[in-house]
N, C-alpha and C positions, 0 to 999 in steps of 0.2 A: 504479670503488665504485659503484653503484645510489644513485641517491639514496633517502633514508628516507622512506617515505609514510604510516607509521603516527604518529596520533594520540597514541598513552599504548602506553607502556613495554613491553617485553615480558619478562616474568617464568618463568624456569623452572620446568617442572612436567612429572613423571615419573609418569605416571596410564596405567592402562588403564580405558576407560569403552567404554559402547554405546551408539552413536547409532541413535535410531529414528525412520524415515522420515514424515514429514508430506506428505501429498497435499494437492491445490488448495484442497481444502475445511477445512483443517487439522484433517484427523481422521489420527490414527497408525494407519498401516498395518504388515503385519506383517515390513516388510523393516528388520532392522538389520544394524549395520556396526561391527565393533569397534575400536578404533581406540587407538593410543599416542599420547596429547596430546605434546607438544615444549614447548610454551610458550604463554602465556594473560596478556594484556590485559586492561583493563577494559573494551575495543570487542570483543574478539574471540578466539580462539587457532587455532593453528598443530598440526597431528596429522599423525600417518602413518596408511596403511592399506592391507590386501592388497585392497581391493576398490576398484574403479572407480565413481567417485560423480559425479555432473553438478552440475556448477557453474550455480548459483541452485537447487539443491533444498535443502530444508527438514529441520532434524532437530530432534527433541526431547534433551537432552542432560541425564544427573544426572552431576555433575562433583565429586570431591573433592578439595577446595583443602586449602593448608599446615595448617590450623588441625582436616582431619579433619571438616570441616563440610560438606558435601552443598548444592552449591548448584545449580538447576534453571536450563534455560535451553533458548531456540530460538536455532540458529544459522542462516546461510544462507551453504553453499561459495561464497567469492568468488573462489578460485585453486586451480588444479589442477596439478599439473605429476609426469609420470614420474620414480620415485625408482630405486634400485638394486633391483636381485632382485625386480621384480614388485611393490615396493613403493611404493606412491604417497604426494606428499606435498600437502597442500589447508593452506588457508586460511581460516580463516570468521569472521563479523561476527557479533556476539550483536546476535538482533534482537526476542529477548525473556527479558527479565530483572527481576526486581525491585531496587529501588532499592538494597533492602537487601542484596540478593547483589552488587550492581555495588560497593556502598560497601566490602563486607569485601575487594575483589580491589584497591579503590584506596587502604583501609588498609594491608595488606598492602605495595601498592607503596611507600607512603611510608614504611614500615616500613624496608625493605630500602635505601633510598637512604642511609639514614644508618648501616649495618652492613656 
């Protein structure tokens, strides 16, 4: 079994979101990707997508969490693998998120530990 490398516990989250590509100057481009979020943690999220995304690329994301609140973040694609039927699996790290939004995920994580 592979060693767990995550710093934060993953929480299941089943939502569809749209990623908006950021270029090297931090300016959004018109390249969008529709993704299906699989899980989220305080440090990042895992998702699937029919499009091939580059490891090291950055995207703006607006994500509806369990409380129905929307959090905004910038993610960096850090892991990619081929999935089934032309669907790719990705791992991403949050590199731009407000402390308040990060705290919302952390509170939900703590709440889930006791339920």
